[in-house]
N, C-alpha and C positions, 0 to 999 in steps of 0.2 A: 516413487509415486505411482508409476504405471502398474507395477506388480501389485501394489496395495489396492488400487481400484479394481483390478481384475479379481482380486480376492473378494472385494465387496460385492461385485456382480454375482460371483458364485454363491456367496453367503446369503445374499438376499433372494436369489432365485429370479430368473428372468420372467417367468410367468407366461407360458404359452396359452393362447386362447383358442377356443373352438369357433370356427366361422365357415359358412358355405359361400357367401357372396364374395367374389374376388375383389370387389370395390368397397366392401364394408370396412368400418373402422377396425374391427378385430382382425380381418384378413390383412389389412395394411400394416397393422401392428405386428402380426406374425412374420410378414416379409421383412420388416425392419429388424425383428429379433434374429432372424436367420443371418442377415447381413452383420449384425453385431457379433454373433457367435463366430462368424467367419473373419472377424476383425476388419471388415469393410465398413469403416466408420462413416464415410460419405454416404454410402447406400443406406446404412442404418439410420443416419440422421434424417435423410430425405424421407424415408417411408414412415418413420416415427412422427415426423411433422405432419405428413399426410394423414396419418391415423388420427391425430389430434384435430385436424381440420374437418375430418369426416365424422367425428364422434358426436353423438347426441349427449348433451350434459346429463340427462336423466337415465337414458337407456344404456349408455356406454360408460358409466362411472368408473368401472374397473379398467376399461381400456385406457381411459384418460389417466388414471393413476399410474398404470404400468408404463404407458408411453412417455409420460413425463419423467418418471424415474429413470428409465433406460435411455430416454432421449438425452437427458443431462449427462449420462455417462458417455454416450456417443459423441456429444458435443465436445466434451473434454478432449477425447482422443483426436477428433477431427480438427479441433482448434490447435492442438499441438502439432499436427501434421502441417497445417497451413502456416503456423508460426515458424516451423522449421524451414519452410520455403520462403520465409520473409514476406509472406502475404498477410501483413499485420492487420490491415483493415478488415479483410475477410475473416481472419481468425477472431478478431474482436467481436464481429457480428455473431459468430457461432457461439463463443463463450457467453455472450449476453443472452442469447436464446436459451442456452443451457441453464443459466441462472433463472430465467423466466420459467423454465420447465420445472426446475427443482432447486430452490434457493438454498437448500441445506448442503449441497455439494460444494464444499469450500474450495475445491481444486479449480473450479471454473472462475472463481474470483481471482485466484492467483494468475491463471492464464489471461484473464481480462487485464490485469495490471501489467503483465509482461508485454501484452500486445500494445497497450497504450504507450508504454515506454518505447517499444520498437517503432511506433509511429513518430515518436519524438515530442510528444506533448507531456513535458515534465510536470507541469502544474496539475493536469488531470491524473497523471500517474501517481503523484504523491497521495492524492485522495484515494485512488484505487488500491494502492499497496496497504494503506491504513485499513481500508475496508476489508481487504483480504486477510489481514492480521486479525481483525475483529471476528470475521466469519470463521477463521481457523480456531480461535478460542471457543467460539460458540459451538463448534462441531467436536470439541474435546481434543483438539490438536494444538494445544497451547504452545508446544515446543516449536511449532513453525512460526508463530507470531513474531518473536524478536527479530528474526531475519527479515521479515516483511516490513516491519516498522523501521528497521535499519535502512532498508532500500529507500524508503520515503525520506528519511532524515538525510541520507547521503545526497539526495538531489538538492536539498537546501545547502548542504556543505559545498557541493560543486559550484553552485551559483556564488557562494561566499568566496571560495578560493579563486574563482575567476574574476572577482571584484565587480561582479554585476550586481550592484547594490539594489537596483529596482527589483530585479528578479529575486534576490535574496529576501527582501521584505515581503514580496507577494507570495513566494513559496513558503516562507516561515509562517505567514498568516494562515495559509491553507493547512499547514501541518498542525499549528497550534489550535486550530478550530476543533480538532479531534483528539489531539494528544499533546502533552507538555513534556519537554525534556530540557535539561540545563543547556545543552549545546545549541539547540534551536533558539532558545531565548538569547543566548550569547551571540549567535549569528545575526539575529534581528537587531540586538542592541548596537553592534558594531556597524551594521549597515545604516541604521538610523543616524548614528554619529557621523558617518561619512556624508550623509545627505543633509547634515546640519540640524537635525531634529534631536537636540541634546537632551531635553527634558524627558521625552518619551524613551530615548535611548537609556537613560538612567533607570527608568522604571523597569525596563526589560532586563537590564543588568542585575537589578535587585532580585528579580524572579529567577534568573539563572543561578545566582548564589543560593537561593532558597532550595532549589532542586538538586544542586550539585552534591556529590557524595563526599567522601573524606578529602579528596584532592580538589580544593577550591581555588588553587593558585591562579589559574587562567582567568577565572571569573572575577576574582578580586582585582586582578590587573586590568581587566576590561573596564570595571567600574571606576577604578582610579583614573584611567585615561579620560573617561567622560567627565568626571569631577574636575580634573585639571582643565579640560577645555571650557568648562563653565566658570572657571576662575575661583573655584571653591578649594583653595590650596590646602587648608588644614585638613579638610575631609579627604582630599586626594592623597595627602601624605599618610593619613591613617589607613586608607585602603591599600596603598602601596606596601605598607608594613605588614599587612595581612598575607602578603606573598612570601612564603617561607621556603620555597623550593621550586625545582623545575627550571625550564629554560628562561622563565621570566624573573627569576630571583635577583640576579645581579643588576639588571636594569631597574627593577622595582626599588632596590636599596638606593641606587644612585638618584632616582627621581624623588624618593622620600627625603633624602639628605638635602637635595637642591631646594625643594619646597620649604623645608624647615629653615634653611638659611635665609630664604626670602622673607 
């Protein structure tokens, strides 16, 4: 990632400006540019911010354009340095400023998500990782997106594995507001079942089956468990019989046989 962005800086050109006044927006920009070339990202970020503050929207349009573009690059590297020191809140503020400067720099969205995760706000991190994935796709870096979406999904899975049903539901709702996967619908359905909301659990289980790929065994088993808890024995037995392999197969067969005897 770091080498890639350095190439981007070189390819785009940093854009030195001519200025006489030491406190002019152009002069401040040039100082920031020198810091950026020297890989002093804190200095670069500081002076590029100052250049933007000093710039006149009409007279300094080019300064604003260049300061925003290179400020977003400086923000990424500075944010990485801060995050490496576990200064997650400071890093978050820098990444967010970088996004404000130039929202097309998808790497700042990734850093933002990582910082939020470092702070420990899993709910906000779910949204941030999904946003980072979407921005990666928008920037033509679709190969990065699956990993970012997976990070968000894993936070739902962690709450589910820890049997924190309230968090599982809350996290799943946040995830599903932007993306839909079979596993997240499954986690939601099972958490709702544990909380006693069986009808809604069944609706979520049906959605998990719709989105599942070729291996639907886990999802049918989850649906069967919900139907059994609702007292809908014939439907539960039918769902259990849809489980044809995997670790759920033996128990599913047993449950289906027992329900059929009843």
